[in-house]
C-alpha positions as MATLAB code, in Angstrom:
seq = 'MKKNILKFLVPSLILLGLASSPVWAKVSVLYVNKDNTSYTLQISCNGAQDSLTVEPHAAGSKTLAGKAPCTVSLGKTKVTVQAREQVTIRKGKLYLQ';
ca = [
    -163.714   86.879  175.529;
    -162.162   89.650  177.194;
    -159.588   87.505  178.637;
    -158.802   85.312  175.501;
    -158.017   88.726  174.595;
    -155.891   90.045  177.006;
    -154.133   86.539  176.937;
    -152.813   87.224  173.071;
    -152.439   90.958  173.748;
    -150.359   91.173  176.805;
    -147.541   88.273  175.485;
    -147.530   90.432  172.062;
    -146.967   93.487  173.770;
    -143.900   91.989  175.915;
    -142.226   90.891  172.923;
    -142.950   94.294  170.772;
    -141.163   95.815  174.066;
    -138.131   93.475  173.821;
    -137.347   93.866  170.172;
    -137.534   97.580  170.381;
    -134.749   97.122  173.209;
    -131.397   99.018  172.999;
    -129.995   95.857  173.118;
    -131.097   94.750  169.720;
    -129.136   98.258  168.278;
    -126.825   98.033  166.122;
    -124.188  100.052  164.417;
    -121.883  100.283  161.648;
    -118.020  101.498  162.003;
    -116.590  102.305  158.439;
    -112.714  101.787  157.771;
    -110.285  102.275  155.293;
    -106.789  101.264  155.535;
    -104.336  103.642  153.655;
    -101.100  101.934  154.631;
     -98.879   98.966  153.368;
     -99.311   97.118  156.993;
    -101.875   95.145  158.873;
    -103.627   96.587  162.214;
    -105.587   95.658  164.843;
    -108.532   98.036  165.847;
    -110.542   97.753  169.142;
    -113.689   98.832  168.822;
    -116.552  100.033  172.015;
    -120.045  100.948  171.086;
    -121.974  101.691  174.084;
    -120.050   99.186  176.383;
    -120.278   96.373  173.361;
    -116.435   95.683  172.455;
    -114.663   93.696  169.711;
    -111.413   94.178  167.807;
    -111.137   94.076  163.926;
    -108.322   93.126  161.940;
    -107.601   95.167  158.961;
    -105.531   94.182  156.285;
    -103.553   96.511  154.173;
    -105.121   98.864  151.244;
    -108.469   97.019  152.608;
    -111.719   99.057  153.124;
    -114.879   98.173  154.951;
    -117.217   97.797  157.289;
    -117.436   96.246  160.988;
    -121.202   96.125  162.452;
    -121.820   95.742  166.088;
    -124.390   95.574  169.089;
    -125.006   99.017  170.688;
    -125.021  102.519  169.122;
    -123.022  105.226  168.260;
    -121.296  107.369  169.311;
    -118.408  104.117  169.326;
    -114.791  104.714  170.217;
    -112.151  103.187  167.552;
    -108.591  102.399  168.744;
    -105.449  101.892  167.201;
    -102.200  102.183  169.784;
    -101.950  105.500  171.539;
    -104.639  107.033  168.561;
    -108.256  107.248  169.748;
    -111.350  108.546  167.410;
    -114.975  108.484  168.320;
    -117.188  107.924  165.650;
    -120.670  109.018  164.622;
    -123.224  107.616  162.617;
    -122.193  107.473  158.981;
    -118.441  108.689  159.880;
    -115.422  106.628  158.337;
    -112.226  105.918  160.140;
    -109.322  106.102  157.640;
    -105.921  104.263  158.933;
    -102.717  106.227  157.558;
     -99.269  106.064  158.915;
    -100.384  104.171  161.942;
    -103.085  106.664  162.847;
    -106.420  107.049  162.798;
    -108.387  109.999  161.071;
    -112.095  110.433  160.808;
    -113.211  111.325  156.930;
];
């Protein structure tokens, strides 16, 4: 009977460990574009990288695998975003709100 319990318990614990792994972590980057121009942002969160095209006067969020802090770049401007911080694009530069 103990062998049957172990056959069930061991795979369950392995799956639980994988589910709680940082690979499954996600972070959302909030953004607002106050300009009349479309921009492409480069986002890096703990090794996960992605790009995001933001339309003029648009607001929203982008969810990435990884965890905060995230680096958001636009041209030569870079900001480091923590949890619940918003990136604002104004006059072609990035600002934290």
